C-alpha positions as CSV (number, residue, x, y, z in Angstrom):
1,M,118.3,-143.2,93.2
2,R,120.3,-145.0,90.5
3,V,119.3,-147.6,88.0
4,P,120.2,-151.2,89.1
5,P,123.9,-152.2,88.6
6,S,122.7,-155.1,86.4
7,L,121.8,-152.5,83.7
8,K,124.5,-151.2,81.4
9,V,124.2,-147.5,80.8
10,L,125.9,-145.3,78.2
11,I,125.9,-141.5,78.7
12,L,126.7,-139.4,75.7
13,E,127.9,-135.9,76.7
14,Q,128.4,-133.3,74.0
15,K,130.9,-131.2,76.0
16,S,134.6,-132.3,75.7
17,Q,134.7,-132.6,79.5
18,V,131.9,-132.9,82.0
19,D,133.4,-130.0,84.0
20,A,134.3,-127.9,81.0
21,G,131.6,-125.4,81.9
22,A,127.9,-125.1,82.1
23,N,125.5,-122.5,80.6
24,T,123.7,-121.8,83.9
25,T,123.8,-119.3,86.7
26,G,124.2,-122.4,89.0
27,L,121.8,-121.1,91.6
28,I,120.1,-123.8,93.7
29,T,117.4,-123.6,96.4
30,V,117.5,-125.3,99.8
31,A,115.5,-128.3,98.6
32,T,117.7,-128.7,95.5
33,R,120.8,-128.7,97.8
34,G,119.1,-131.5,99.7
35,I,118.5,-133.5,96.5
36,L,122.1,-133.0,95.4
37,S,123.5,-134.0,98.8
38,D,122.1,-137.5,98.1
39,L,124.3,-137.7,95.0
40,T,127.5,-136.0,96.1
41,D,129.1,-133.7,98.7
42,V,127.4,-130.6,97.5
43,R,128.6,-128.5,100.4
44,S,132.1,-128.6,98.9
45,Y,130.8,-126.8,95.8
46,I,128.7,-124.1,97.3
47,T,130.5,-120.8,96.7
48,N,128.1,-118.2,98.0
49,R,125.0,-117.9,100.1
50,I,122.3,-115.5,99.0
51,E,120.1,-114.0,101.7
52,D,118.5,-110.9,100.0
53,I,116.9,-109.9,96.7
54,C,117.0,-106.4,95.3
55,V,114.5,-105.2,92.6
56,L,115.4,-102.1,90.5
57,A,112.6,-99.9,89.2
58,P,112.4,-99.4,85.4
59,D,113.5,-95.8,85.6
60,W,116.5,-96.7,87.8
61,S,115.3,-94.1,90.3
62,S,114.5,-96.5,93.1
63,H,114.8,-100.0,94.3
64,F,113.7,-102.2,97.2
65,F,115.4,-105.0,99.2
66,S,113.7,-108.0,100.6
67,G,115.5,-110.5,102.8
68,T,115.4,-113.6,105.0
69,D,117.2,-114.7,108.1
70,F,118.8,-117.6,106.3
71,P,120.2,-118.3,102.8
72,W,117.3,-118.9,100.3
73,I,119.5,-119.8,97.4
74,F,123.1,-120.9,96.9
75,S,125.7,-120.2,94.2
76,T,127.6,-123.2,93.1
77,D,130.8,-124.2,91.3
78,T,128.7,-125.9,88.7
79,P,131.5,-127.4,86.6
80,G,133.1,-128.8,89.8
81,L,129.8,-130.2,91.0
82,L,129.1,-131.9,87.6
83,G,132.6,-133.3,87.7
84,S,132.1,-134.7,91.2
85,M,128.9,-136.4,90.2
86,A,130.5,-137.9,87.1
87,G,133.2,-139.3,89.3
88,K,130.6,-141.2,91.3
89,L,129.2,-143.1,88.4
90,G,128.9,-146.9,88.9
91,P,131.0,-149.5,87.1
92,N,128.0,-150.3,84.9
93,V,127.9,-146.8,83.5
94,T,130.1,-145.6,80.6
95,L,130.5,-141.9,80.0
96,K,131.6,-140.6,76.6
97,T,132.4,-136.9,76.3
98,G,132.6,-135.0,73.1
99,A,129.8,-137.2,71.8
100,R,127.2,-135.5,69.8
101,V,123.9,-137.4,69.0
102,E,123.0,-136.9,65.4
103,T,119.9,-139.1,64.8
104,W,118.1,-142.1,66.2
105,D,115.7,-144.6,64.9
106,R,113.6,-147.5,66.1
107,E,113.3,-151.1,64.8
108,T,110.3,-152.8,66.3
109,G,110.6,-156.4,67.2
110,E,114.2,-156.2,68.2
111,I,115.6,-156.8,71.7
112,H,117.5,-153.6,71.4
113,P,115.1,-151.6,69.2
114,I,116.7,-148.1,69.5
115,I,119.6,-147.2,67.2
116,V,121.5,-144.1,68.1
117,R,124.0,-142.5,65.7
118,F,126.6,-140.1,67.3
119,K,129.9,-138.6,66.6
120,E,132.9,-138.3,68.9
121,G,134.9,-135.2,68.0
122,D,136.0,-135.3,64.4
123,N,135.5,-139.0,64.0
124,S,133.0,-140.6,61.7
125,A,129.5,-141.3,63.1
126,V,129.0,-144.6,64.9
127,S,125.9,-146.4,65.9
128,V,124.9,-148.1,69.2
129,R,121.8,-150.1,70.0
130,C,119.9,-149.9,73.3
131,R,116.7,-151.0,74.9
132,L,115.7,-147.5,76.2
133,L,116.7,-144.0,75.2
134,V,116.6,-141.1,77.7
135,G,116.6,-137.6,76.1
136,A,118.3,-135.3,78.6
137,D,119.7,-133.1,75.8
138,G,118.2,-129.7,76.6
139,T,115.6,-127.3,75.2
140,K,116.2,-128.1,71.5
141,S,116.3,-131.9,72.1
142,V,117.6,-134.0,69.2
143,V,115.9,-137.0,70.9
144,A,112.5,-135.2,70.9
145,A,113.0,-134.1,67.3
146,G,113.5,-137.7,66.2
147,S,109.9,-138.8,66.9
148,P,106.6,-137.4,65.8
149,D,105.1,-138.9,69.0
150,L,107.2,-136.7,71.3
151,S,106.4,-133.1,72.1
152,K,108.9,-130.3,71.3
153,N,109.6,-127.1,73.1
154,T,108.2,-124.2,71.1
155,K,108.2,-121.3,73.6
156,I,111.9,-120.6,74.2
157,L,113.9,-117.9,75.8
158,F,117.5,-117.1,75.0
159,A,119.7,-115.9,77.8
160,Y,122.9,-113.9,77.5
161,E,125.3,-113.8,80.4
162,K,128.8,-112.6,81.2
163,V,130.9,-113.2,84.3
164,F,133.2,-110.4,85.5
165,A,135.8,-110.1,88.1
166,G,134.2,-107.4,90.2
167,E,131.3,-106.7,92.6
168,P,127.9,-105.0,93.0
169,L,128.2,-101.8,95.0
170,F,124.8,-101.0,96.6
171,G,122.9,-102.4,99.5
172,E,124.0,-103.5,103.0
173,K,125.0,-107.0,101.8
174,P,126.0,-106.7,98.1
175,D,127.9,-110.0,98.3
176,R,124.8,-111.8,99.6
177,T,122.2,-110.2,97.3
178,V,120.7,-111.2,93.9
179,Y,119.6,-108.2,91.9
180,H,116.7,-108.2,89.4
181,L,116.2,-105.5,86.8
182,W,112.8,-104.8,85.2
183,F,112.4,-102.7,82.1
184,G,110.2,-102.9,79.1
185,S,113.2,-103.4,76.8
186,F,114.6,-106.3,78.9
187,S,111.7,-107.8,80.8
188,L,109.8,-109.0,77.8
189,G,111.4,-112.3,78.2
190,Y,112.5,-112.5,81.8
191,G,114.4,-109.4,83.0
192,G,118.0,-108.7,83.9
193,W,120.0,-110.1,86.8
194,I,123.2,-109.6,88.8
195,A,124.4,-112.6,90.9
196,P,127.5,-112.1,93.1
197,N,129.8,-115.1,93.6
198,F,133.4,-116.1,94.6
199,V,136.0,-117.9,92.5
200,S,139.1,-119.0,94.4
201,G,138.2,-116.5,97.1
202,K,138.0,-113.6,94.6
203,K,134.8,-111.6,94.0
204,V,133.0,-112.1,90.7
205,F,129.5,-111.5,89.5
206,R,127.2,-112.8,86.8
207,I,125.2,-110.4,84.8
208,G,122.7,-111.2,82.1
209,Y,119.2,-111.1,80.8
210,A,116.8,-113.3,78.8
211,T,114.8,-112.5,75.7
212,Y,112.7,-114.2,73.0
213,D,115.1,-112.8,70.4
214,S,118.5,-114.5,70.0
215,N,120.1,-112.2,67.4
216,I,123.4,-110.4,68.0
217,K,121.8,-107.0,68.6
218,Q,120.4,-108.4,71.9
219,E,124.0,-109.1,73.1
220,N,124.7,-105.4,72.4
221,K,121.8,-104.5,74.7
222,L,123.5,-106.4,77.5
223,D,126.7,-104.4,77.0
224,N,124.7,-101.2,77.1
225,M,123.1,-102.3,80.4
226,I,126.5,-103.1,81.8
227,N,127.9,-99.6,80.8
228,L,124.9,-97.9,82.4
229,L,125.3,-99.8,85.6
230,R,128.9,-98.8,85.7
231,W,128.1,-95.2,85.0
232,K,125.6,-95.2,87.9
233,E,128.3,-96.9,90.1
234,Y,126.0,-99.8,90.8
235,I,128.8,-102.3,89.8
236,R,132.6,-102.2,89.7
237,L,134.7,-104.2,87.2
238,Y,138.2,-105.3,88.2
239,E,138.9,-106.2,84.6
240,E,137.4,-105.0,81.4
241,K,137.2,-108.4,79.7
242,P,134.7,-110.9,81.0
243,L,136.0,-114.1,82.5
244,I,133.2,-116.1,80.7
245,K,130.4,-115.2,78.3
246,Y,127.8,-117.4,76.8
247,G,124.2,-117.8,75.7
248,G,121.8,-120.6,76.1
249,Y,118.2,-121.6,75.5
250,F,115.6,-122.6,78.0
251,P,111.9,-123.6,77.7
252,V,109.1,-121.4,79.1
253,G,106.1,-123.2,77.8
254,G,105.5,-125.5,80.7
255,V,105.6,-129.3,80.9
256,L,105.3,-130.9,77.5
257,P,102.2,-133.2,77.1
258,N,104.0,-136.1,75.4
259,T,107.4,-136.9,77.1
260,V,107.2,-140.7,76.6
261,S,107.0,-142.8,73.5
262,D,107.5,-146.6,73.7
263,D,111.2,-147.0,74.6
264,V,112.0,-143.3,74.8
265,I,111.6,-140.8,77.6
266,L,112.4,-137.1,77.9
267,I,113.7,-135.5,81.1
268,G,114.9,-132.0,82.2
269,D,114.6,-129.1,79.8
270,A,113.9,-131.5,77.0
271,A,110.6,-132.3,78.6
272,G,109.8,-128.7,79.6
273,Y,110.6,-129.3,83.3
274,C,111.7,-125.6,83.8
275,G,109.9,-122.8,85.5
276,A,108.1,-120.9,82.7
277,F,108.3,-117.7,84.8
278,S,111.4,-118.0,87.0
279,A,113.4,-120.1,84.4
280,D,114.7,-122.5,87.0
281,G,115.6,-125.8,85.5
282,I,118.0,-127.5,87.9
283,K,115.5,-128.9,90.3
284,G,113.3,-130.1,87.5
285,A,116.2,-131.9,85.8
286,L,117.2,-133.6,89.1
287,V,113.7,-134.6,90.1
288,S,112.8,-135.9,86.7
289,G,116.1,-137.8,86.4
290,I,115.7,-139.4,89.8
291,T,112.1,-140.3,89.1
292,A,112.9,-141.8,85.7
293,A,115.5,-144.0,87.3
294,K,112.9,-145.4,89.6
295,L,110.6,-146.2,86.7
296,I,113.1,-147.6,84.1
297,P,113.6,-151.0,85.7
298,D,109.8,-151.7,85.7
299,H,109.6,-150.6,82.1
300,L,112.4,-153.0,81.1
301,D,110.7,-155.8,83.1
302,G,107.7,-155.4,80.7
303,D,105.5,-152.8,82.3
304,S,104.5,-150.7,79.3
305,Q,102.8,-148.1,81.4
306,A,105.7,-147.5,83.9
307,L,107.4,-144.6,82.2
308,K,104.0,-142.8,81.7
309,Q,103.8,-142.5,85.5
310,I,106.6,-140.0,85.7
311,H,104.3,-136.9,86.0
312,N,102.2,-138.6,88.7
313,L,105.3,-139.5,90.7
314,M,107.0,-136.1,90.3
315,E,103.8,-134.5,91.6
316,A,103.3,-137.0,94.5
317,E,106.9,-136.7,95.7
318,A,107.8,-133.1,95.0
319,E,104.6,-131.3,93.8
320,M,106.6,-130.4,90.7
321,I,103.8,-130.5,88.1
322,S,101.7,-128.1,90.2
323,Y,104.6,-125.8,90.5
324,F,105.2,-125.8,86.8
325,S,101.5,-125.1,86.1
326,R,101.5,-122.0,88.4
327,Q,104.6,-120.8,86.5
328,V,102.8,-121.0,83.2
329,R,100.0,-118.8,84.6
330,Y,102.6,-116.2,85.7
331,R,104.3,-116.4,82.3
332,F,100.9,-115.7,80.6
333,L,100.6,-112.4,82.6
334,W,104.2,-111.5,82.2
335,N,104.1,-111.8,78.4
336,R,101.3,-109.2,78.3
337,M,103.5,-106.6,80.0
338,K,105.3,-104.5,77.4
339,S,106.1,-101.0,78.7
340,N,108.1,-99.4,81.4
341,A,104.8,-97.9,82.7
342,T,103.4,-101.4,83.3
343,F,106.6,-102.7,85.0
344,T,106.7,-99.6,87.2
345,S,103.1,-100.4,88.3
346,L,104.2,-103.9,89.2
347,F,107.3,-102.6,90.9
348,K,105.4,-100.3,93.2
349,L,102.9,-103.0,94.0
350,C,105.7,-105.4,95.0
351,E,107.5,-102.7,96.9
352,R,104.5,-102.4,99.2
353,E,105.0,-106.0,100.2
354,K,108.8,-106.0,100.3
355,D,108.8,-107.5,103.8
356,D,107.2,-110.7,102.5
357,F,108.3,-110.4,98.8
358,L,111.3,-112.8,99.1
359,N,109.3,-115.3,101.1
360,Q,106.8,-115.6,98.3
361,F,109.2,-115.0,95.3
362,C,108.4,-117.3,92.4
363,D,106.1,-119.3,94.7
364,A,109.2,-119.6,97.0
365,K,109.7,-122.9,95.0
366,D,110.3,-125.0,98.1
367,M,107.7,-123.5,100.4
368,R,104.9,-123.7,97.9
369,K,103.5,-120.3,98.5
370,S,102.2,-117.8,95.9
371,L,103.3,-114.2,95.3
372,L,99.9,-113.5,93.7
373,W,98.1,-114.1,97.1
374,V,100.4,-111.6,98.7
375,L,99.5,-108.9,96.1
376,F,95.8,-109.6,95.8
377,K,94.7,-107.8,99.0
378,F,91.9,-105.2,99.4
379,R,94.3,-102.4,100.3
380,H,96.1,-103.0,97.0
381,M,92.9,-102.7,94.8
382,P,93.7,-99.3,93.4
383,A,97.3,-100.3,92.5
384,L,96.0,-103.6,91.0
385,A,93.5,-101.6,88.9
386,R,96.4,-99.4,87.6
387,L,98.4,-102.5,86.8
388,A,95.5,-104.1,84.9
389,G,94.9,-100.8,83.0
390,N,98.5,-100.7,81.9
391,I,98.5,-104.3,80.8
392,L,95.3,-103.6,78.7
393,L,97.0,-100.5,77.1
394,D,100.1,-102.6,76.3
395,T,97.9,-105.3,74.7
396,L,95.8,-102.8,72.7
397,T,98.4,-100.4,71.6
398,G,101.6,-102.4,71.5
399,R,103.4,-99.6,73.4
400,K,106.9,-100.2,74.8
C-alpha cells in the first residue's frame, strides 16, 4: 500500500546511502516475508533459513534444541533489501540521504503547517514545509521529542553486535540454528544470541546481547563472552577482526499511548511498535507504515480522526496491538529475574517442553500462540514454584 501518486512525499534518511548498512540482525518471520513480498522481490535477499533454536543453560553445562519441519525465520541481506525497496519508490517520492532532521515546528492556520529543519552532510541547515510529518526515526525519535503531545520511549535497551567470518560448531544443523544464551549477567536486558548467515556464499555469524546499560564496559562483556565461546569450541572464527560491529537502541516499553498529534504521526520504533520481550521491530515497522499510508489520504482530505485509527486498524488486520501487549507482560516478568539460579529454573522448565518450545517461542509471532500456556501445566507446578521462589529472592535480595 502506497500513498496516492497525487501526493508529493519527501523522505529524509540520515544514512549516507540507504544500503550503507542497518543496525539489525535482519531476521524476519514467515508473515513478515509475506508483507515484504508485496513491496519487493524479498526472495532475492533471503540469505539463510533458520529451522531450529538452541538455548544454553546459564552454567554452560547443558543446552536444548527445539525445531520445526520448516523455516521459522529467515536471515536477510538487509542493506540490499532496503536498497531494492528504495529503488521502487514512485516518481512522486523524493529520497534525500545523509539528511539529518534537527528540529521541527508547527504554524497553525497554514496550508503547510509543519516546518522541518534538516542538514545534508556538512551543509547548513535548510527548511521544508509539509502538510503532514511522519516520524519513522527510531527509538530516540527527534520527531517525538519536538512535541509535548507525543509520547517518548523511556524503557530502552542497547544492543551490541559483531559479525564474524566463521561458524557455530554444535548441534546437528549449526548453519540452520539460532542460539540463545541466558545468564544473570547478560539476560537482564534480553540475553545473548548467535545467528548464522552467509555472505557471498561464505559462512558468517552475528553474535551479540542487549542490556539496559550502554557504557563501554558492556562491550567488553561481549568480548569476554566471545572468548569463552571460543575456548569451549562452541564457535570458530576464520578471522580475528569482526566484519562489522555496531550498537543500537530499541524500545521495550510497549506501544506508546500518544503516537498522533494533529499533523504528525509516529510509526515503527518511534511509536514503540517493537516486541518488549523479543525485541522484534521489523514487522511492527512494516505494518505501521503500511497502515499509516492507508490513513494519510483521509487525514489530508479533512478527516481529523483518521490517523487516530492506526491502532484499531493494526489490530484488526494483524492483531499487532494484542501481540505487543503480551510482550509487555513477558517483559514485566523477565525484568524481575536477576540471578543465574532464576534463569536456570526457567531453562529447566523450558527444556521439559523442548518439543513444543519453538512452536510457541515469543508467542510464535505469526501463529498467535503463547509460551506461558505451554509452561503452566499441572505437571510443572513444582518447577513453577521453584521459579517463582527464585524470582522472589531476586526481588527481595537483589542477588545476581
